[in-house]
N, CA, C and O atoms as a DFTB+ gen file, in Angstrom:
728 C
 N C O
     1  1      22.614      48.115      -2.846
     2  2      21.358      48.561      -2.311
     3  2      20.656      49.504      -3.261
     4  3      20.996      49.609      -4.440
     5  1      19.654      50.193      -2.708
     6  2      18.837      51.123      -3.466
     7  2      18.803      52.446      -2.702
     8  3      18.552      52.473      -1.497
     9  1      19.059      53.544      -3.422
    10  2      18.901      54.857      -2.820
    11  2      17.471      55.316      -3.038
    12  3      16.948      55.263      -4.152
    13  1      16.846      55.768      -1.960
    14  2      15.454      56.192      -2.013
    15  2      15.385      57.655      -1.594
    16  3      15.884      58.048      -0.540
    17  1      14.753      58.441      -2.449
    18  2      14.582      59.850      -2.142
    19  2      13.384      59.983      -1.190
    20  3      12.245      59.695      -1.557
    21  1      13.676      60.429       0.049
    22  2      12.631      60.586       1.053
    23  2      11.865      61.890       0.845
    24  3      10.641      61.938       0.968
    25  1      12.601      62.925       0.534
    26  2      12.042      64.198       0.088
    27  2      13.142      64.856      -0.735
    28  3      14.289      64.410      -0.697
    29  1      12.824      65.870      -1.448
    30  2      13.802      66.469      -2.356
    31  2      15.102      66.801      -1.619
    32  3      15.111      67.548      -0.641
    33  1      16.195      66.224      -2.118
    34  2      17.514      66.471      -1.545
    35  2      17.874      65.560      -0.378
    36  3      18.995      65.632       0.126
    37  1      16.960      64.712       0.062
    38  2      17.228      63.810       1.193
    39  2      17.035      62.369       0.714
    40  3      15.943      61.968       0.314
    41  1      18.122      61.612       0.769
    42  2      18.081      60.214       0.324
    43  2      18.476      59.286       1.466
    44  3      19.235      59.657       2.362
    45  1      17.947      58.087       1.409
    46  2      18.320      57.032       2.345
    47  2      18.731      55.810       1.554
    48  3      18.350      55.646       0.395
    49  1      19.517      54.952       2.193
    50  2      19.970      53.719       1.540
    51  2      19.221      52.526       2.106
    52  3      19.205      52.292       3.314
    53  1      18.601      51.778       1.204
    54  2      17.996      50.494       1.546
    55  2      18.982      49.425       1.089
    56  3      19.069      49.102      -0.096
    57  1      19.722      48.884       2.053
    58  2      20.742      47.866       1.745
    59  2      20.059      46.546       1.395
    60  3      18.971      46.266       1.900
    61  1      20.679      45.731       0.539
    62  2      20.075      44.461       0.120
    63  2      19.754      43.559       1.311
    64  3      18.793      42.791       1.261
    65  1      20.542      43.644       2.372
    66  2      20.304      42.795       3.544
    67  2      19.055      43.210       4.319
    68  3      18.591      42.468       5.185
    69  1      18.510      44.378       4.018
    70  2      17.321      44.872       4.717
    71  2      16.062      44.784       3.862
    72  3      15.045      45.396       4.189
    73  1      16.126      44.018       2.753
    74  2      14.994      43.935       1.835
    75  2      14.041      42.797       2.143
    76  3      12.837      42.932       1.921
    77  1      14.545      41.679       2.648
    78  2      13.689      40.516       2.873
    79  2      14.215      39.680       4.026
    80  3      15.425      39.520       4.187
    81  1      13.298      39.146       4.829
    82  2      13.685      38.247       5.921
    83  2      14.122      36.893       5.376
    84  3      14.986      36.238       5.959
    85  1      13.542      36.477       4.283
    86  2      13.721      35.096       3.840
    87  2      14.431      34.946       2.499
    88  3      15.065      33.922       2.243
    89  1      14.329      35.937       1.664
    90  2      14.906      35.821       0.323
    91  2      16.298      36.422       0.299
    92  3      16.518      37.514       0.822
    93  1      17.241      35.706      -0.310
    94  2      18.596      36.223      -0.475
    95  2      18.618      37.030      -1.774
    96  3      18.627      36.472      -2.871
    97  1      18.627      38.348      -1.623
    98  2      18.595      39.234      -2.791
    99  2      20.035      39.473      -3.236
   100  3      20.840      40.039      -2.497
   101  1      20.346      39.036      -4.450
   102  2      21.703      39.219      -4.982
   103  2      21.879      40.607      -5.577
   104  3      22.935      41.227      -5.446
   105  1      20.824      41.083      -6.234
   106  2      20.893      42.404      -6.861
   107  2      19.537      43.079      -6.682
   108  3      18.504      42.456      -6.926
   109  1      19.522      44.351      -6.256
   110  2      18.253      45.044      -6.029
   111  2      17.357      45.111      -7.264
   112  3      16.141      45.258      -7.138
   113  1      17.942      45.005      -8.447
   114  2      17.168      45.021      -9.683
   115  2      16.198      43.854      -9.786
   116  3      15.275      43.884     -10.600
   117  1      16.403      42.810      -8.954
   118  2      15.470      41.683      -8.918
   119  2      14.109      42.128      -8.381
   120  3      13.080      41.551      -8.732
   121  1      14.108      43.160      -7.525
   122  2      12.884      43.602      -6.863
   123  2      12.388      44.978      -7.292
   124  3      11.187      45.245      -7.267
   125  1      13.326      45.859      -7.691
   126  2      12.960      47.254      -7.915
   127  2      13.467      47.773      -9.249
   128  3      14.397      47.234      -9.848
   129  1      12.805      48.863      -9.696
   130  2      13.294      49.595     -10.862
   131  2      13.232      51.084     -10.527
   132  3      12.526      51.481      -9.600
   133  1      13.956      51.896     -11.265
   134  2      13.961      53.336     -11.030
   135  2      12.542      53.885     -11.086
   136  3      11.761      53.529     -11.968
   137  1      12.224      54.745     -10.144
   138  2      10.906      55.368     -10.117
   139  2       9.895      54.651      -9.241
   140  3       8.822      55.193      -8.976
   141  1      10.214      53.419      -8.774
   142  2       9.293      52.699      -7.891
   143  2       9.056      53.503      -6.619
   144  3       9.966      54.142      -6.092
   145  1       7.835      53.459      -6.145
   146  2       7.475      54.086      -4.875
   147  2       7.347      52.976      -3.843
   148  3       6.672      51.976      -4.084
   149  1       7.996      53.150      -2.686
   150  2       7.855      52.152      -1.642
   151  2       7.892      52.764      -0.263
   152  3       8.421      53.852      -0.036
   153  1       7.305      52.014       0.643
   154  2       7.262      52.398       2.037
   155  2       8.412      51.676       2.729
   156  3       8.574      50.466       2.567
   157  1       9.207      52.410       3.495
   158  2      10.334      51.826       4.217
   159  2      10.311      52.330       5.659
   160  3       9.532      53.211       6.020
   161  1      11.172      51.754       6.451
   162  2      11.311      52.161       7.844
   163  2      12.709      52.741       8.019
   164  3      13.681      52.183       7.510
   165  1      12.814      53.856       8.735
   166  2      14.128      54.431       9.021
   167  2      14.748      53.613      10.147
   168  3      14.191      53.504      11.239
   169  1      15.915      53.042       9.855
   170  2      16.608      52.222      10.846
   171  2      17.597      53.043      11.663
   172  3      17.735      52.851      12.872
   173  1      18.278      53.955      10.988
   174  2      19.233      54.805      11.717
   175  2      19.515      56.072      10.908
   176  3      19.385      56.110       9.684
   177  1      19.905      57.099      11.652
   178  2      20.293      58.370      11.035
   179  2      21.642      58.760      11.616
   180  3      21.802      58.858      12.833
   181  1      22.615      58.982      10.730
   182  2      23.939      59.451      11.133
   183  2      24.069      60.897      10.650
   184  3      24.381      61.152       9.487
   185  1      23.823      61.838      11.569
   186  2      23.836      63.261      11.212
   187  2      25.214      63.727      10.777
   188  3      25.335      64.559       9.878
   189  1      26.263      63.192      11.414
   190  2      27.629      63.612      11.083
   191  2      27.993      63.261       9.649
   192  3      28.540      64.087       8.919
   193  1      27.680      62.004       9.241
   194  2      28.025      61.567       7.883
   195  2      26.879      61.791       6.899
   196  3      27.003      61.499       5.709
   197  1      25.763      62.311       7.407
   198  2      24.579      62.569       6.586
   199  2      24.116      61.306       5.850
   200  3      23.940      61.288       4.632
   201  1      23.926      60.243       6.662
   202  2      23.490      58.959       6.110
   203  2      22.220      58.513       6.816
   204  3      22.082      58.635       8.033
   205  1      21.300      57.994       6.019
   206  2      20.059      57.434       6.549
   207  2      19.976      55.985       6.062
   208  3      20.037      55.712       4.864
   209  1      19.835      55.062       7.025
   210  2      19.682      53.643       6.682
   211  2      18.216      53.280       6.748
   212  3      17.524      53.609       7.711
   213  1      17.746      52.596       5.712
   214  2      16.336      52.235       5.602
   215  2      16.162      50.722       5.616
   216  3      17.081      49.976       5.275
   217  1      14.986      50.283       6.011
   218  2      14.660      48.869       6.000
   219  2      13.294      48.635       5.390
   220  3      12.371      49.419       5.608
   221  1      13.161      47.584       4.643
   222  2      11.882      47.192       4.056
   223  2      11.310      45.991       4.808
   224  3      10.113      45.929       5.087
   225  1      12.181      45.047       5.127
   226  2      11.722      43.824       5.782
   227  2      11.141      44.106       7.165
   228  3      10.321      43.331       7.657
   229  1      11.552      45.196       7.793
   230  2      11.084      45.528       9.137
   231  2       9.601      45.898       9.163
   232  3       9.008      45.988      10.238
   233  1       9.005      46.109       8.009
   234  2       7.576      46.402       7.936
   235  2       6.741      45.124       7.950
   236  3       5.511      45.175       7.989
   237  1       7.419      43.983       7.917
   238  2       6.745      42.683       7.940
   239  2       7.260      41.888       9.128
   240  3       8.341      42.152       9.655
   241  1       6.469      40.916       9.536
   242  2       6.888      40.044      10.622
   243  2       7.973      39.095      10.117
   244  3       7.875      38.567       9.009
   245  1       8.986      38.885      10.917
   246  2      10.040      37.927      10.569
   247  2       9.475      36.517      10.781
   248  3       9.169      36.151      11.915
   249  1       9.330      35.722       9.718
   250  2       8.725      34.395       9.870
   251  2       9.541      33.458      10.755
   252  3       9.010      32.464      11.250
   253  1      10.810      33.757      10.961
   254  2      11.633      32.904      11.814
   255  2      11.392      33.180      13.297
   256  3      11.776      32.377      14.148
   257  1      10.752      34.323      13.614
   258  2      10.477      34.643      15.015
   259  2       9.491      33.669      15.651
   260  3       9.600      33.368      16.840
   261  1       8.535      33.177      14.874
   262  2       7.533      32.257      15.426
   263  2       7.569      30.901      14.737
   264  3       6.567      30.186      14.705
   265  1       8.716      30.552      14.192
   266  2       8.841      29.293      13.430
   267  2       8.512      28.073      14.291
   268  3       7.929      27.102      13.807
   269  1       8.891      28.130      15.578
   270  2       8.669      26.966      16.456
   271  2       7.196      26.810      16.838
   272  3       6.775      25.736      17.266
   273  1       6.415      27.881      16.684
   274  2       4.974      27.778      16.927
   275  2       4.270      27.207      15.699
   276  3       3.307      26.450      15.817
   277  1       4.759      27.575      14.532
   278  2       4.126      27.152      13.284
   279  2       4.522      25.729      12.891
   280  3       3.692      24.955      12.415
   281  1       5.791      25.394      13.095
   282  2       6.304      24.073      12.737
   283  2       6.879      23.413      13.978
   284  3       7.879      23.876      14.527
   285  1       6.259      22.350      14.413
   286  2       6.710      21.631      15.610
   287  2       7.628      20.490      15.204
   288  3       7.424      19.849      14.173
   289  1       8.649      20.241      16.034
   290  2       9.514      19.083      15.786
   291  2       8.651      17.831      15.830
   292  3       7.831      17.660      16.733
   293  1       8.841      16.964      14.854
   294  2       8.062      15.732      14.757
   295  2       6.834      15.855      13.870
   296  3       6.222      14.843      13.527
   297  1       6.462      17.071      13.494
   298  2       5.285      17.241      12.637
   299  2       5.649      16.973      11.174
   300  3       6.806      17.097      10.773
   301  1       4.652      16.610      10.401
   302  2       4.839      16.263       8.993
   303  2       4.179      17.336       8.130
   304  3       3.055      17.762       8.396
   305  1       4.899      17.763       7.091
   306  2       4.421      18.821       6.203
   307  2       4.734      18.460       4.760
   308  3       5.639      17.674       4.479
   309  1       3.971      19.050       3.856
   310  2       4.216      18.871       2.434
   311  2       5.010      20.079       1.946
   312  3       4.680      21.222       2.261
   313  1       6.060      19.811       1.175
   314  2       6.891      20.892       0.661
   315  2       7.333      20.606      -0.757
   316  3       7.058      19.544      -1.316
   317  1       8.024      21.580      -1.326
   318  2       8.480      21.467      -2.713
   319  2       9.999      21.409      -2.739
   320  3      10.669      22.187      -2.060
   321  1      10.540      20.483      -3.525
   322  2      11.990      20.380      -3.703
   323  2      12.435      21.593      -4.524
   324  3      12.030      21.758      -5.674
   325  1      13.284      22.447      -3.911
   326  2      13.713      23.653      -4.616
   327  2      15.172      23.606      -5.050
   328  3      15.585      24.362      -5.929
   329  1      15.955      22.719      -4.437
   330  2      17.356      22.592      -4.829
   331  2      17.867      21.231      -4.386
   332  3      17.499      20.733      -3.322
   333  1      18.720      20.635      -5.213
   334  2      19.305      19.338      -4.883
   335  2      20.820      19.457      -4.977
   336  3      21.359      19.954      -5.966
   337  1      21.497      18.993      -3.930
   338  2      22.957      18.971      -3.907
   339  2      23.399      17.529      -3.673
   340  3      22.564      16.639      -3.516
   341  1      24.700      17.301      -3.650
   342  2      25.187      15.942      -3.388
   343  2      24.902      15.505      -1.964
   344  3      24.756      14.310      -1.706
   345  1      24.819      16.445      -1.037
   346  2      24.630      16.081       0.373
   347  2      23.168      16.091       0.810
   348  3      22.866      15.688       1.933
   349  1      22.260      16.541      -0.045
   350  2      20.859      16.546       0.333
   351  2      20.002      17.385      -0.578
   352  3      20.421      17.781      -1.666
   353  1      18.787      17.653      -0.117
   354  2      17.837      18.441      -0.907
   355  2      17.200      19.490      -0.007
   356  3      16.915      19.238       1.164
   357  1      16.981      20.676      -0.580
   358  2      16.324      21.744       0.135
   359  2      14.846      21.728      -0.233
   360  3      14.476      21.724      -1.407
   361  1      14.012      21.719       0.803
   362  2      12.569      21.620       0.627
   363  2      11.939      22.906       1.154
   364  3      12.147      23.282       2.307
   365  1      11.167      23.574       0.300
   366  2      10.470      24.799       0.697
   367  2       9.120      24.433       1.285
   368  3       8.289      23.806       0.628
   369  1       8.909      24.840       2.552
   370  2       7.639      24.576       3.218
   371  2       6.636      25.687       2.958
   372  3       5.432      25.447       2.871
   373  1       7.143      26.900       2.836
   374  2       6.349      28.064       2.454
   375  2       7.340      29.045       1.858
   376  3       8.549      28.851       1.983
   377  1       6.857      30.080       1.222
   378  2       7.765      31.008       0.564
   379  2       8.803      31.538       1.556
   380  3       8.466      32.144       2.573
   381  1      10.067      31.294       1.230
   382  2      11.165      31.779       2.051
   383  2      11.549      30.900       3.226
   384  3      12.575      31.146       3.860
   385  1      10.762      29.889       3.533
   386  2      11.079      28.972       4.633
   387  2      11.363      27.607       4.030
   388  3      10.470      26.920       3.534
   389  1      12.634      27.237       4.091
   390  2      13.007      25.924       3.571
   391  2      13.939      25.239       4.554
   392  3      14.510      25.870       5.443
   393  1      14.078      23.949       4.374
   394  2      14.940      23.151       5.224
   395  2      15.675      22.122       4.406
   396  3      15.386      21.914       3.227
   397  1      16.638      21.475       5.052
   398  2      17.479      20.486       4.381
   399  2      17.097      19.075       4.781
   400  3      16.981      18.758       5.965
   401  1      16.903      18.233       3.776
   402  2      16.825      16.789       3.988
   403  2      18.201      16.251       3.618
   404  3      18.573      16.225       2.444
   405  1      18.955      15.820       4.630
   406  2      20.282      15.262       4.358
   407  2      20.113      13.938       3.623
   408  3      19.129      13.229       3.832
   409  1      21.056      13.610       2.779
   410  2      20.987      12.383       1.977
   411  2      20.771      11.149       2.866
   412  3      20.119      10.193       2.444
   413  1      21.305      11.163       4.076
   414  2      21.139      10.025       4.984
   415  2      19.729       9.940       5.571
   416  3      19.385       8.933       6.190
   417  1      18.907      10.980       5.389
   418  2      17.548      10.991       5.920
   419  2      16.486      10.796       4.840
   420  3      15.327      11.165       5.028
   421  1      16.888      10.212       3.707
   422  2      15.936      10.001       2.613
   423  2      15.311       8.605       2.671
   424  3      14.107       8.465       2.458
   425  1      16.103       7.578       2.952
   426  2      15.578       6.211       2.924
   427  2      16.210       5.349       4.005
   428  3      17.403       5.455       4.290
   429  1      15.376       4.486       4.607
   430  2      15.884       3.526       5.592
   431  2      16.621       2.378       4.907
   432  3      17.571       1.827       5.464
   433  1      16.187       2.021       3.708
   434  2      16.677       0.771       3.112
   435  2      17.558       0.952       1.891
   436  3      18.318       0.047       1.549
   437  1      17.479       2.095       1.224
   438  2      18.303       2.306       0.034
   439  2      19.553       3.089       0.403
   440  3      19.504       4.024       1.202
   441  1      20.657       2.701      -0.181
   442  2      21.903       3.434       0.004
   443  2      21.961       4.481      -1.112
   444  3      22.382       4.192      -2.232
   445  1      21.538       5.678      -0.789
   446  2      21.440       6.739      -1.797
   447  2      22.728       7.544      -1.790
   448  3      23.102       8.144      -0.783
   449  1      23.392       7.544      -2.925
   450  2      24.649       8.291      -3.043
   451  2      24.398       9.741      -3.472
   452  3      25.120      10.647      -3.057
   453  1      23.374       9.954      -4.302
   454  2      23.044      11.297      -4.763
   455  2      21.531      11.467      -4.711
   456  3      20.807      10.664      -5.299
   457  1      21.037      12.489      -4.026
   458  2      19.592      12.694      -3.922
   459  2      18.885      12.829      -5.273
   460  3      17.687      12.565      -5.370
   461  1      19.617      13.237      -6.315
   462  2      19.015      13.361      -7.656
   463  2      18.508      12.014      -8.165
   464  3      17.667      11.961      -9.062
   465  1      19.026      10.919      -7.587
   466  2      18.584       9.590      -8.005
   467  2      17.138       9.304      -7.583
   468  3      16.468       8.474      -8.198
   469  1      16.653       9.989      -6.535
   470  2      15.307       9.701      -6.034
   471  2      14.403      10.939      -5.899
   472  3      13.191      10.802      -5.734
   473  1      14.980      12.130      -5.967
   474  2      14.198      13.359      -5.843
   475  2      14.340      14.207      -7.101
   476  3      15.366      14.164      -7.780
   477  1      13.292      14.981      -7.403
   478  2      13.286      15.833      -8.586
   479  2      12.920      17.251      -8.183
   480  3      11.962      17.476      -7.444
   481  1      13.691      18.193      -8.675
   482  2      13.435      19.601      -8.386
   483  2      12.038      19.966      -8.878
   484  3      11.655      19.626      -9.997
   485  1      11.284      20.660      -8.032
   486  2       9.936      21.077      -8.379
   487  2       8.845      20.151      -7.874
   488  3       7.683      20.550      -7.800
   489  1       9.203      18.909      -7.521
   490  2       8.205      17.957      -7.030
   491  2       7.845      18.246      -5.584
   492  3       8.648      18.790      -4.827
   493  1       6.627      17.874      -5.210
   494  2       6.146      18.009      -3.829
   495  2       6.389      16.694      -3.096
   496  3       6.165      15.613      -3.640
   497  1       6.853      16.808      -1.845
   498  2       7.066      15.618      -1.021
   499  2       6.682      15.926       0.422
   500  3       6.661      17.082       0.846
   501  1       6.380      14.866       1.163
   502  2       6.131      15.003       2.595
   503  2       7.457      14.875       3.331
   504  3       8.297      14.042       2.990
   505  1       7.628      15.711       4.342
   506  2       8.836      15.691       5.166
   507  2       8.445      15.808       6.631
   508  3       7.385      16.336       6.968
   509  1       9.313      15.307       7.489
   510  2       9.113      15.412       8.933
   511  2      10.127      16.411       9.475
   512  3      11.294      16.384       9.084
   513  1       9.691      17.295      10.372
   514  2      10.588      18.261      11.000
   515  2      11.403      17.503      12.052
   516  3      10.846      16.993      13.025
   517  1      12.722      17.432      11.855
   518  2      13.595      16.738      12.792
   519  2      14.162      17.694      13.836
   520  3      14.271      17.351      15.013
   521  1      14.523      18.897      13.392
   522  2      15.113      19.871      14.311
   523  2      14.877      21.281      13.778
   524  3      14.925      21.523      12.572
   525  1      14.621      22.206      14.704
   526  2      14.423      23.607      14.355
   527  2      15.481      24.429      15.069
   528  3      15.639      24.332      16.286
   529  1      16.209      25.244      14.300
   530  2      17.186      26.163      14.870
   531  2      16.831      27.562      14.365
   532  3      17.337      28.012      13.337
   533  1      15.949      28.242      15.111
   534  2      15.454      29.562      14.686
   535  2      16.580      30.580      14.653
   536  3      16.614      31.445      13.778
   537  1      17.506      30.480      15.603
   538  2      18.608      31.450      15.678
   539  2      19.432      31.447      14.395
   540  3      19.772      32.510      13.875
   541  1      19.753      30.270      13.884
   542  2      20.544      30.144      12.662
   543  2      19.688      29.973      11.417
   544  3      20.211      29.764      10.322
   545  1      18.370      30.061      11.585
   546  2      17.416      29.925      10.477
   547  2      17.617      28.628       9.699
   548  3      17.783      28.626       8.480
   549  1      17.596      27.532      10.445
   550  2      17.792      26.219       9.827
   551  2      16.730      25.240      10.282
   552  3      16.376      25.171      11.459
   553  1      16.234      24.487       9.319
   554  2      15.319      23.390       9.593
   555  2      15.974      22.109       9.093
   556  3      16.415      22.037       7.946
   557  1      16.035      21.105       9.953
   558  2      16.486      19.780       9.533
   559  2      15.240      18.947       9.277
   560  3      14.366      18.830      10.137
   561  1      15.173      18.375       8.092
   562  2      13.999      17.621       7.676
   563  2      14.384      16.182       7.350
   564  3      15.544      15.886       7.063
   565  1      13.406      15.307       7.398
   566  2      13.635      13.909       7.036
   567  2      12.471      13.366       6.234
   568  3      11.320      13.752       6.437
   569  1      12.788      12.475       5.329
   570  2      11.759      11.778       4.548
   571  2      11.545      10.392       5.143
   572  3      10.409       9.957       5.332
   573  1      12.643       9.704       5.436
   574  2      12.529       8.327       5.931
   575  2      11.836       8.261       7.290
   576  3      11.211       7.252       7.617
   577  1      11.942       9.331       8.087
   578  2      11.372       9.333       9.428
   579  2       9.850       9.381       9.443
   580  3       9.237       9.226      10.499
   581  1       9.237       9.594       8.289
   582  2       7.770       9.571       8.200
   583  2       7.268       8.154       8.463
   584  3       6.192       7.958       9.028
   585  1       8.063       7.169       8.044
   586  2       7.712       5.757       8.244
   587  2       8.592       5.146       9.325
   588  3       9.682       5.639       9.614
   589  1       8.103       4.075       9.909
   590  2       8.866       3.370      10.939
   591  2      10.096       2.712      10.307
   592  3      10.042       2.246       9.169
   593  1      11.176       2.680      11.036
   594  2      12.414       2.041      10.581
   595  2      12.172       0.536      10.440
   596  3      11.943      -0.136      11.445
   597  1      12.215      -0.013       9.213
   598  2      11.941      -1.442       9.025
   599  2      12.987      -2.337       9.695
   600  3      12.720      -3.509       9.957
   601  1      14.149      -1.800       9.965
   602  2      15.197      -2.599      10.603
   603  2      14.848      -2.928      12.055
   604  3      15.387      -3.884      12.613
   605  1      13.959      -2.154      12.672
   606  2      13.560      -2.427      14.057
   607  2      12.811      -3.739      14.195
   608  3      12.854      -4.365      15.254
   609  1      12.118      -4.170      13.131
   610  2      11.319      -5.402      13.194
   611  2      11.844      -6.472      12.246
   612  3      11.129      -7.419      11.920
   613  1      13.082      -6.327      11.807
   614  2      13.648      -7.272      10.839
   615  2      13.722      -8.694      11.398
   616  3      13.494      -9.661      10.671
   617  1      14.043      -8.821      12.694
   618  2      14.178     -10.157      13.293
   619  2      12.823     -10.841      13.448
   620  3      12.767     -12.067      13.542
   621  1      11.723     -10.074      13.479
   622  2      10.387     -10.666      13.528
   623  2       9.980     -11.199      12.152
   624  3       9.296     -12.217      12.044
   625  1      10.409     -10.499      11.113
   626  2      10.019     -10.869       9.755
   627  2      10.897     -11.998       9.207
   628  3      10.405     -12.902       8.532
   629  1      12.168     -11.941       9.494
   630  2      13.116     -12.938       8.976
   631  2      13.805     -13.618      10.152
   632  3      14.535     -12.985      10.915
   633  1      13.561     -14.906      10.283
   634  2      14.177     -15.670      11.376
   635  2      15.210     -16.636      10.810
   636  3      15.164     -16.993       9.633
   637  1      16.115     -17.042      11.638
   638  2      17.156     -17.981      11.232
   639  2      16.513     -19.283      10.754
   640  3      15.637     -19.831      11.422
   641  1      16.952     -19.771       9.601
   642  2      16.437     -21.011       9.038
   643  2      15.268     -20.827       8.082
   644  3      14.850     -21.791       7.441
   645  1      14.736     -19.634       7.967
   646  2      13.609     -19.349       7.086
   647  2      14.065     -19.418       5.628
   648  3      15.101     -18.858       5.271
   649  1      13.289     -20.104       4.791
   650  2      13.593     -20.167       3.361
   651  2      12.776     -19.092       2.662
   652  3      11.556     -19.026       2.808
   653  1      13.470     -18.246       1.899
   654  2      12.798     -17.131       1.237
   655  2      13.330     -16.958      -0.173
   656  3      14.433     -17.401      -0.494
   657  1      12.536     -16.310      -1.009
   658  2      12.959     -15.966      -2.354
   659  2      13.410     -14.512      -2.356
   660  3      12.849     -13.679      -1.644
   661  1      14.421     -14.214      -3.156
   662  2      14.917     -12.858      -3.271
   663  2      15.483     -12.633      -4.651
   664  3      15.607     -13.564      -5.447
   665  1      15.821     -11.401      -4.926
   666  2      16.381     -11.023      -6.219
   667  2      17.853     -10.670      -6.024
   668  3      18.196      -9.872      -5.152
   669  1      18.724     -11.272      -6.843
   670  2      20.144     -10.937      -6.791
   671  2      20.311      -9.550      -7.382
   672  3      19.952      -9.308      -8.534
   673  1      20.859      -8.637      -6.586
   674  2      21.050      -7.283      -7.093
   675  2      22.529      -6.912      -7.241
   676  3      22.864      -5.927      -7.899
   677  1      23.414      -7.710      -6.622
   678  2      24.840      -7.435      -6.763
   679  2      25.643      -8.674      -6.405
   680  3      25.344      -9.368      -5.434
   681  1      26.673      -8.940      -7.210
   682  2      27.584     -10.044      -6.911
   683  2      28.944      -9.445      -6.594
   684  3      29.521      -8.698      -7.384
   685  1      29.439      -9.797      -5.412
   686  2      30.733      -9.294      -4.946
   687  2      31.695     -10.451      -4.769
   688  3      31.279     -11.610      -4.777
   689  1      32.965     -10.156      -4.611
   690  2      33.962     -11.197      -4.341
   691  2      33.659     -11.919      -3.030
   692  3      33.905     -13.119      -2.906
   693  1      33.135     -11.197      -2.068
   694  2      32.896     -11.768      -0.743
   695  2      31.473     -12.279      -0.538
   696  3      31.153     -12.775       0.542
   697  1      30.608     -12.169      -1.556
   698  2      29.247     -12.665      -1.401
   699  2      28.288     -12.080      -2.409
   700  3      28.687     -11.401      -3.354
   701  1      27.002     -12.358      -2.190
   702  2      25.935     -11.900      -3.073
   703  2      24.965     -11.060      -2.258
   704  3      24.638     -11.403      -1.122
   705  1      24.511      -9.968      -2.835
   706  2      23.522      -9.120      -2.167
   707  2      22.164      -9.392      -2.805
   708  3      21.995      -9.298      -4.020
   709  1      21.185      -9.740      -1.930
   710  2      19.828     -10.040      -2.351
   711  2      18.897      -8.935      -1.914
   712  3      19.113      -8.284      -0.892
   713  1      17.840      -8.729      -2.717
   714  2      16.751      -7.835      -2.307
   715  2      15.615      -8.733      -1.848
   716  3      15.174      -9.623      -2.576
   717  1      15.142      -8.484      -0.614
   718  2      14.040      -9.265      -0.058
   719  2      12.845      -8.353       0.147
   720  3      12.922      -7.387       0.907
   721  1      11.752      -8.647      -0.518
   722  2      10.530      -7.853      -0.410
   723  2      10.843      -6.366      -0.534
   724  3      11.220      -5.871      -1.596
   725  1      10.669      -5.658       0.610
   726  2      10.884      -4.213       0.592
   727  2      12.305      -3.856       0.999
   728  3      12.659      -2.678       1.038
């Protein structure tokens, strides 16, 4: 944390967990340097141990308090890919508010093993809010859910006995995999 002199001889501690509602601060040096002047809120005073706990984030509204008013389940938003892992990608909707697109929620038709194959860090993409958990500060997002599931109408497009052209994309011992249109 950071020790802040409130008045000569009286210091309070601003712990890293009290610096931001949304940003994970690893080291206070990311935000402050010696001599900085800042406004804080006194969170608690322990007269016996002569300790004062301070908060900075408490001077701002917690964006997770009204997240369900700002972002509705089923709504579509544009966000930026800020991190990609093997299990999905984190999309920032606004500063400090991000959600996860699980790898299974990227495409209806492609079997994506690693999100890096189709997503790039820093790029903007549209996502659909699938679930909001304000208590745990989690947003579940989807890319494929923006469009209708093509498998729902597959039997209308392809009927038994229909002759079609396709591209061979894989040959297996048990058969051949074709790509048809989309």
